[in-house]
py3Dmol code that shows the C-alpha trace and the ligand (Angstrom):
import py3Dmol

protein = """\
ATOM      1  CA  MET A   1      57.498  65.709  59.104  1.00  0.00           C
ATOM      2  CA  ARG A   2      60.950  64.178  60.140  1.00  0.00           C
ATOM      3  CA  ILE A   3      61.517  60.527  60.615  1.00  0.00           C
ATOM      4  CA  HIS A   4      64.385  59.134  62.684  1.00  0.00           C
ATOM      5  CA  VAL A   5      65.252  55.430  62.648  1.00  0.00           C
ATOM      6  CA  ALA A   6      67.780  54.857  65.355  1.00  0.00           C
ATOM      7  CA  ASP A   7      70.772  52.921  64.198  1.00  0.00           C
ATOM      8  CA  HIS A   8      72.639  51.744  67.121  1.00  0.00           C
ATOM      9  CA  PRO A   9      74.027  47.975  67.833  1.00  0.00           C
ATOM     10  CA  LEU A  10      72.284  47.817  71.370  1.00  0.00           C
ATOM     11  CA  ILE A  11      68.956  48.997  69.927  1.00  0.00           C
ATOM     12  CA  ALA A  12      69.318  46.123  67.438  1.00  0.00           C
ATOM     13  CA  HIS A  13      70.128  43.655  69.852  1.00  0.00           C
ATOM     14  CA  LYS A  14      67.516  44.619  72.372  1.00  0.00           C
ATOM     15  CA  LEU A  15      64.762  44.683  69.597  1.00  0.00           C
ATOM     16  CA  THR A  16      65.735  41.364  68.413  1.00  0.00           C
ATOM     17  CA  MET A  17      65.277  39.926  71.735  1.00  0.00           C
ATOM     18  CA  LEU A  18      62.047  41.939  71.939  1.00  0.00           C
ATOM     19  CA  ARG A  19      60.714  40.383  68.718  1.00  0.00           C
ATOM     20  CA  ASP A  20      61.532  36.760  69.664  1.00  0.00           C
ATOM     21  CA  GLN A  21      58.071  35.006  70.337  1.00  0.00           C
ATOM     22  CA  GLU A  22      59.847  33.004  73.250  1.00  0.00           C
ATOM     23  CA  THR A  23      60.504  36.165  75.229  1.00  0.00           C
ATOM     24  CA  GLU A  24      57.920  36.198  78.096  1.00  0.00           C
ATOM     25  CA  SER A  25      56.309  39.506  79.372  1.00  0.00           C
ATOM     26  CA  PRO A  26      58.748  40.141  82.307  1.00  0.00           C
ATOM     27  CA  ILE A  27      61.498  40.355  79.960  1.00  0.00           C
ATOM     28  CA  PHE A  28      59.560  41.779  77.323  1.00  0.00           C
ATOM     29  CA  ARG A  29      58.587  44.737  79.613  1.00  0.00           C
ATOM     30  CA  GLN A  30      62.278  45.171  80.762  1.00  0.00           C
ATOM     31  CA  LEU A  31      63.431  45.258  77.157  1.00  0.00           C
ATOM     32  CA  VAL A  32      60.936  47.936  76.110  1.00  0.00           C
ATOM     33  CA  ASP A  33      61.845  50.024  79.228  1.00  0.00           C
ATOM     34  CA  GLU A  34      65.601  49.832  78.034  1.00  0.00           C
ATOM     35  CA  LEU A  35      64.824  50.378  74.345  1.00  0.00           C
ATOM     36  CA  VAL A  36      62.694  53.705  75.298  1.00  0.00           C
ATOM     37  CA  THR A  37      65.281  55.152  77.298  1.00  0.00           C
ATOM     38  CA  LEU A  38      67.795  54.699  74.525  1.00  0.00           C
ATOM     39  CA  LEU A  39      65.298  56.138  71.969  1.00  0.00           C
ATOM     40  CA  ALA A  40      64.334  59.117  74.409  1.00  0.00           C
ATOM     41  CA  TYR A  41      68.002  60.207  74.208  1.00  0.00           C
ATOM     42  CA  GLU A  42      67.577  60.695  70.407  1.00  0.00           C
ATOM     43  CA  ALA A  43      64.147  61.853  70.720  1.00  0.00           C
ATOM     44  CA  THR A  44      65.154  64.903  73.078  1.00  0.00           C
ATOM     45  CA  ARG A  45      67.711  66.245  71.124  1.00  0.00           C
ATOM     46  CA  ASP A  46      65.560  69.201  70.234  1.00  0.00           C
ATOM     47  CA  VAL A  47      64.134  69.514  73.931  1.00  0.00           C
ATOM     48  CA  ARG A  48      64.014  73.272  74.580  1.00  0.00           C
ATOM     49  CA  THR A  49      66.418  74.653  77.137  1.00  0.00           C
ATOM     50  CA  GLU A  50      67.121  78.166  78.608  1.00  0.00           C
ATOM     51  CA  PRO A  51      70.353  79.323  79.944  1.00  0.00           C
ATOM     52  CA  LEU A  52      71.305  79.008  83.478  1.00  0.00           C
ATOM     53  CA  THR A  53      74.211  80.630  85.360  1.00  0.00           C
ATOM     54  CA  ILE A  54      75.604  78.723  88.183  1.00  0.00           C
ATOM     55  CA  ARG A  55      78.676  78.491  90.381  1.00  0.00           C
ATOM     56  CA  THR A  56      80.942  75.568  90.314  1.00  0.00           C
ATOM     57  CA  PRO A  57      83.447  75.196  93.301  1.00  0.00           C
ATOM     58  CA  VAL A  58      85.929  76.761  91.270  1.00  0.00           C
ATOM     59  CA  ALA A  59      84.076  79.503  89.137  1.00  0.00           C
ATOM     60  CA  GLU A  60      81.000  80.763  87.823  1.00  0.00           C
ATOM     61  CA  THR A  61      79.620  79.257  84.331  1.00  0.00           C
ATOM     62  CA  GLN A  62      76.883  79.325  81.987  1.00  0.00           C
ATOM     63  CA  GLY A  63      74.819  76.203  81.640  1.00  0.00           C
ATOM     64  CA  ALA A  64      71.488  74.952  80.485  1.00  0.00           C
ATOM     65  CA  LYS A  65      68.226  73.816  81.974  1.00  0.00           C
ATOM     66  CA  LEU A  66      65.099  72.637  80.613  1.00  0.00           C
ATOM     67  CA  ALA A  67      62.889  75.453  79.630  1.00  0.00           C
ATOM     68  CA  SER A  68      59.353  76.279  81.137  1.00  0.00           C
ATOM     69  CA  PRO A  69      56.598  74.976  80.345  1.00  0.00           C
ATOM     70  CA  ARG A  70      57.917  71.584  81.147  1.00  0.00           C
ATOM     71  CA  PRO A  71      57.587  68.920  78.435  1.00  0.00           C
ATOM     72  CA  MET A  72      54.522  66.843  78.356  1.00  0.00           C
ATOM     73  CA  VAL A  73      54.734  63.055  77.945  1.00  0.00           C
ATOM     74  CA  VAL A  74      51.750  61.252  76.721  1.00  0.00           C
ATOM     75  CA  PRO A  75      51.581  57.457  76.823  1.00  0.00           C
ATOM     76  CA  ILE A  76      48.791  56.234  74.522  1.00  0.00           C
ATOM     77  CA  LEU A  77      46.986  53.450  76.508  1.00  0.00           C
ATOM     78  CA  ARG A  78      47.308  50.655  76.914  1.00  0.00           C
ATOM     79  CA  ALA A  79      50.547  49.592  75.279  1.00  0.00           C
ATOM     80  CA  GLY A  80      52.042  53.186  75.513  1.00  0.00           C
ATOM     81  CA  LEU A  81      52.073  52.708  79.375  1.00  0.00           C
ATOM     82  CA  GLY A  82      54.769  50.228  79.069  1.00  0.00           C
ATOM     83  CA  MET A  83      56.927  53.074  77.699  1.00  0.00           C
ATOM     84  CA  LEU A  84      56.350  55.587  80.447  1.00  0.00           C
ATOM     85  CA  GLU A  85      58.978  54.642  82.877  1.00  0.00           C
ATOM     86  CA  GLY A  86      61.841  54.198  80.167  1.00  0.00           C
ATOM     87  CA  MET A  87      60.855  57.906  79.124  1.00  0.00           C
ATOM     88  CA  MET A  88      60.678  59.467  82.506  1.00  0.00           C
ATOM     89  CA  ARG A  89      64.121  58.063  83.463  1.00  0.00           C
ATOM     90  CA  LEU A  90      65.741  60.719  80.912  1.00  0.00           C
ATOM     91  CA  LEU A  91      62.911  63.392  81.526  1.00  0.00           C
ATOM     92  CA  PRO A  92      61.956  63.079  85.292  1.00  0.00           C
ATOM     93  CA  THR A  93      60.837  66.568  85.366  1.00  0.00           C
ATOM     94  CA  ALA A  94      58.261  66.173  82.508  1.00  0.00           C
ATOM     95  CA  GLU A  95      54.590  66.201  83.105  1.00  0.00           C
ATOM     96  CA  VAL A  96      52.444  63.307  82.103  1.00  0.00           C
ATOM     97  CA  GLY A  97      49.029  63.124  80.345  1.00  0.00           C
ATOM     98  CA  PHE A  98      47.110  60.040  79.601  1.00  0.00           C
ATOM     99  CA  LEU A  99      45.339  59.355  76.057  1.00  0.00           C
ATOM    100  CA  GLY A 100      43.231  56.235  75.975  1.00  0.00           C
ATOM    101  CA  MET A 101      42.768  55.260  72.249  1.00  0.00           C
ATOM    102  CA  ILE A 102      41.240  51.885  70.940  1.00  0.00           C
ATOM    103  CA  ARG A 103      41.245  50.542  67.310  1.00  0.00           C
ATOM    104  CA  ASP A 104      38.149  48.875  65.969  1.00  0.00           C
ATOM    105  CA  GLU A 105      39.587  45.535  64.898  1.00  0.00           C
ATOM    106  CA  GLU A 106      37.226  45.402  61.905  1.00  0.00           C
ATOM    107  CA  THR A 107      37.358  48.806  60.658  1.00  0.00           C
ATOM    108  CA  LEU A 108      40.965  49.667  62.066  1.00  0.00           C
ATOM    109  CA  HIS A 109      39.297  53.059  62.810  1.00  0.00           C
ATOM    110  CA  ALA A 110      40.764  54.660  66.253  1.00  0.00           C
ATOM    111  CA  SER A 111      38.768  56.670  68.807  1.00  0.00           C
ATOM    112  CA  THR A 112      39.488  58.253  72.089  1.00  0.00           C
ATOM    113  CA  TYR A 113      37.973  56.380  75.135  1.00  0.00           C
ATOM    114  CA  ALA A 114      39.750  58.271  77.822  1.00  0.00           C
ATOM    115  CA  GLU A 115      41.960  61.503  78.456  1.00  0.00           C
ATOM    116  CA  ARG A 116      43.694  63.254  81.229  1.00  0.00           C
ATOM    117  CA  LEU A 117      45.509  66.197  79.595  1.00  0.00           C
ATOM    118  CA  PRO A 118      45.705  69.982  80.279  1.00  0.00           C
ATOM    119  CA  GLU A 119      42.937  71.946  78.118  1.00  0.00           C
ATOM    120  CA  ASP A 120      45.846  74.191  76.940  1.00  0.00           C
ATOM    121  CA  LEU A 121      48.967  72.738  75.540  1.00  0.00           C
ATOM    122  CA  ALA A 122      50.103  75.752  73.706  1.00  0.00           C
ATOM    123  CA  GLY A 123      54.030  76.220  74.019  1.00  0.00           C
ATOM    124  CA  ARG A 124      54.359  72.578  75.028  1.00  0.00           C
ATOM    125  CA  GLN A 125      56.711  70.084  73.689  1.00  0.00           C
ATOM    126  CA  CYS A 126      54.771  66.848  73.547  1.00  0.00           C
ATOM    127  CA  TYR A 127      56.299  63.272  73.439  1.00  0.00           C
ATOM    128  CA  LEU A 128      53.730  60.740  72.293  1.00  0.00           C
ATOM    129  CA  LEU A 129      54.476  57.276  73.279  1.00  0.00           C
ATOM    130  CA  ASP A 130      52.965  54.277  71.225  1.00  0.00           C
ATOM    131  CA  PRO A 131      55.145  51.227  70.471  1.00  0.00           C
ATOM    132  CA  MET A 132      53.647  50.136  67.330  1.00  0.00           C
ATOM    133  CA  LEU A 133      53.169  52.637  64.416  1.00  0.00           C
ATOM    134  CA  ALA A 134      50.954  50.236  62.120  1.00  0.00           C
ATOM    135  CA  THR A 135      48.305  51.610  60.191  1.00  0.00           C
ATOM    136  CA  GLY A 136      48.798  55.189  61.607  1.00  0.00           C
ATOM    137  CA  GLY A 137      45.180  55.634  62.516  1.00  0.00           C
ATOM    138  CA  THR A 138      45.790  55.924  66.349  1.00  0.00           C
ATOM    139  CA  LEU A 139      48.751  58.043  65.866  1.00  0.00           C
ATOM    140  CA  SER A 140      47.051  60.483  63.740  1.00  0.00           C
ATOM    141  CA  ALA A 141      43.937  60.767  65.915  1.00  0.00           C
ATOM    142  CA  ALA A 142      46.169  61.088  69.014  1.00  0.00           C
ATOM    143  CA  ALA A 143      48.218  63.827  67.218  1.00  0.00           C
ATOM    144  CA  ASP A 144      44.923  65.801  66.115  1.00  0.00           C
ATOM    145  CA  PHE A 145      44.043  65.626  69.659  1.00  0.00           C
ATOM    146  CA  LEU A 146      47.213  67.291  70.861  1.00  0.00           C
ATOM    147  CA  VAL A 147      47.168  69.900  68.013  1.00  0.00           C
ATOM    148  CA  GLU A 148      43.749  70.866  68.833  1.00  0.00           C
ATOM    149  CA  ARG A 149      44.814  71.584  72.412  1.00  0.00           C
ATOM    150  CA  GLY A 150      47.654  73.908  71.048  1.00  0.00           C
ATOM    151  CA  ALA A 151      50.450  71.827  70.972  1.00  0.00           C
ATOM    152  CA  ASP A 152      53.096  73.041  68.522  1.00  0.00           C
ATOM    153  CA  ASP A 153      55.897  70.640  68.742  1.00  0.00           C
ATOM    154  CA  ILE A 154      55.301  66.860  68.568  1.00  0.00           C
ATOM    155  CA  THR A 155      57.664  64.102  68.813  1.00  0.00           C
ATOM    156  CA  VAL A 156      56.436  60.376  68.540  1.00  0.00           C
ATOM    157  CA  ILE A 157      58.528  57.656  70.232  1.00  0.00           C
ATOM    158  CA  CYS A 158      57.754  54.375  68.771  1.00  0.00           C
ATOM    159  CA  LEU A 159      59.477  50.689  68.632  1.00  0.00           C
ATOM    160  CA  LEU A 160      58.451  49.747  65.308  1.00  0.00           C
ATOM    161  CA  ALA A 161      56.914  51.468  62.366  1.00  0.00           C
ATOM    162  CA  ALA A 162      55.319  50.390  59.101  1.00  0.00           C
ATOM    163  CA  PRO A 163      55.701  52.385  55.919  1.00  0.00           C
ATOM    164  CA  GLU A 164      52.009  52.423  55.451  1.00  0.00           C
ATOM    165  CA  GLY A 165      51.522  54.000  58.974  1.00  0.00           C
ATOM    166  CA  VAL A 166      54.157  56.569  58.249  1.00  0.00           C
ATOM    167  CA  ASN A 167      52.635  57.542  54.775  1.00  0.00           C
ATOM    168  CA  ARG A 168      49.380  57.872  56.316  1.00  0.00           C
ATOM    169  CA  VAL A 169      50.436  60.119  59.282  1.00  0.00           C
ATOM    170  CA  LYS A 170      52.409  62.305  56.823  1.00  0.00           C
ATOM    171  CA  ARG A 171      49.361  62.742  54.738  1.00  0.00           C
ATOM    172  CA  ASP A 172      47.006  63.454  57.650  1.00  0.00           C
ATOM    173  CA  LEU A 173      49.516  65.999  59.054  1.00  0.00           C
ATOM    174  CA  GLU A 174      50.391  67.607  55.819  1.00  0.00           C
ATOM    175  CA  ASN A 175      48.853  71.062  57.020  1.00  0.00           C
ATOM    176  CA  PHE A 176      50.710  70.811  60.449  1.00  0.00           C
ATOM    177  CA  SER A 177      53.364  73.358  59.795  1.00  0.00           C
ATOM    178  CA  ARG A 178      55.219  73.029  63.248  1.00  0.00           C
ATOM    179  CA  PRO A 179      57.968  70.425  64.171  1.00  0.00           C
ATOM    180  CA  PHE A 180      56.629  66.762  64.109  1.00  0.00           C
ATOM    181  CA  THR A 181      59.108  64.099  64.327  1.00  0.00           C
ATOM    182  CA  ILE A 182      58.959  60.159  64.595  1.00  0.00           C
ATOM    183  CA  VAL A 183      61.436  58.310  66.384  1.00  0.00           C
ATOM    184  CA  THR A 184      61.453  54.501  65.788  1.00  0.00           C
ATOM    185  CA  ALA A 185      63.873  51.831  66.688  1.00  0.00           C
ATOM    186  CA  ALA A 186      63.066  50.266  63.301  1.00  0.00           C
ATOM    187  CA  MET A 187      61.106  50.714  60.037  1.00  0.00           C
ATOM    188  CA  ASP A 188      59.598  47.150  59.265  1.00  0.00           C
ATOM    189  CA  GLU A 189      58.369  45.729  56.051  1.00  0.00           C
ATOM    190  CA  ARG A 190      54.674  46.190  55.692  1.00  0.00           C
ATOM    191  CA  LEU A 191      51.421  45.482  57.367  1.00  0.00           C
ATOM    192  CA  ASN A 192      49.467  42.141  56.905  1.00  0.00           C
ATOM    193  CA  ASP A 193      45.824  42.171  56.289  1.00  0.00           C
ATOM    194  CA  LYS A 194      45.000  42.076  59.848  1.00  0.00           C
ATOM    195  CA  GLY A 195      46.896  45.286  60.471  1.00  0.00           C
ATOM    196  CA  TYR A 196      49.743  43.689  62.212  1.00  0.00           C
ATOM    197  CA  ILE A 197      53.440  44.909  61.452  1.00  0.00           C
ATOM    198  CA  VAL A 198      55.548  42.205  59.521  1.00  0.00           C
ATOM    199  CA  PRO A 199      57.908  40.970  60.899  1.00  0.00           C
ATOM    200  CA  GLY A 200      56.711  42.882  63.932  1.00  0.00           C
ATOM    201  CA  LEU A 201      56.349  41.468  67.311  1.00  0.00           C
ATOM    202  CA  GLY A 202      52.767  40.750  67.617  1.00  0.00           C
ATOM    203  CA  ASP A 203      50.393  42.512  69.933  1.00  0.00           C
ATOM    204  CA  ALA A 204      52.473  44.907  71.906  1.00  0.00           C
ATOM    205  CA  GLY A 205      49.581  45.290  74.549  1.00  0.00           C
ATOM    206  CA  ASP A 206      49.083  41.625  74.861  1.00  0.00           C
ATOM    207  CA  ARG A 207      52.825  40.860  75.147  1.00  0.00           C
ATOM    208  CA  LEU A 208      53.348  43.556  77.845  1.00  0.00           C
ATOM    209  CA  TYR A 209      50.227  42.952  79.829  1.00  0.00           C
ATOM    210  CA  GLY A 210      48.575  39.816  78.676  1.00  0.00           C
ATOM    211  CA  VAL A 211      45.506  39.027  76.500  1.00  0.00           C
ATOM    212  CA  VAL A 212      42.217  40.707  77.022  1.00  0.00           C
ATOM    213  CA  ASP A 213      39.180  39.024  75.508  1.00  0.00           C
TER     214      ASP A 213
END
"""
ligand_1 = """\
8
LIG
N 49.483 46.907 67.308
C 50.282 45.992 67.688
O 50.317 45.718 68.904
N 50.940 45.283 67.009
C 50.998 45.366 65.455
O 51.687 44.716 64.882
C 50.126 46.174 64.994
C 49.316 47.141 65.808
"""
view = py3Dmol.view(width=600, height=400)
view.addModel(protein, "pdb")
view.setStyle({"model": 0}, {"cartoon": {"style": "trace"}})
view.addModel(ligand_1, "xyz")
view.setStyle({"model": 1}, {"stick": {}})
view.zoomTo()
view.show()
């Protein structure tokens, strides 16, 4: 497993605004969108391409185009939805599958409550979107789901990660021998006793879309 912490002054600036508890939902959503586009540039560094010969007004030349099958972008509902547009801006021809995961706040156990994805993901590069890699339970369960459907190359894009979550995903995916990459805007200090990332940004879903009782 490879982990890439994006180190860029624009990312640091936007992330600081995002963390601020005074930042309201409309600006929070806009910042998430912008951050994801910046992270997507890093996350797609190994996106598969194939050669393409074209003719410019001056000469024939060899270029590249995205390979088939097209990449699959998978936001994990609900908070991952806030990352979708920012990702699709860079990969507009990708396909989108949806995975609804819910975390029991007592046991912190993640389970799937909805999915809309092809049965066969063999040969697909998959980009999982989830803003907070906290305990790692949701991400591990989501990655398992994709691996069971045949995905052989998974990149996770998150905004914040906690060391505990990264270690858990590393442990859980120990037997996955294909490329697995986590791209995050920052690696935070730790989790608190409620499973929140510290210093973090609070509940990403609530800050994007409001509190659900
Ligand atoms: N999910 C969130 O939205 N925030 C956290 O800090 C941890 C999990």
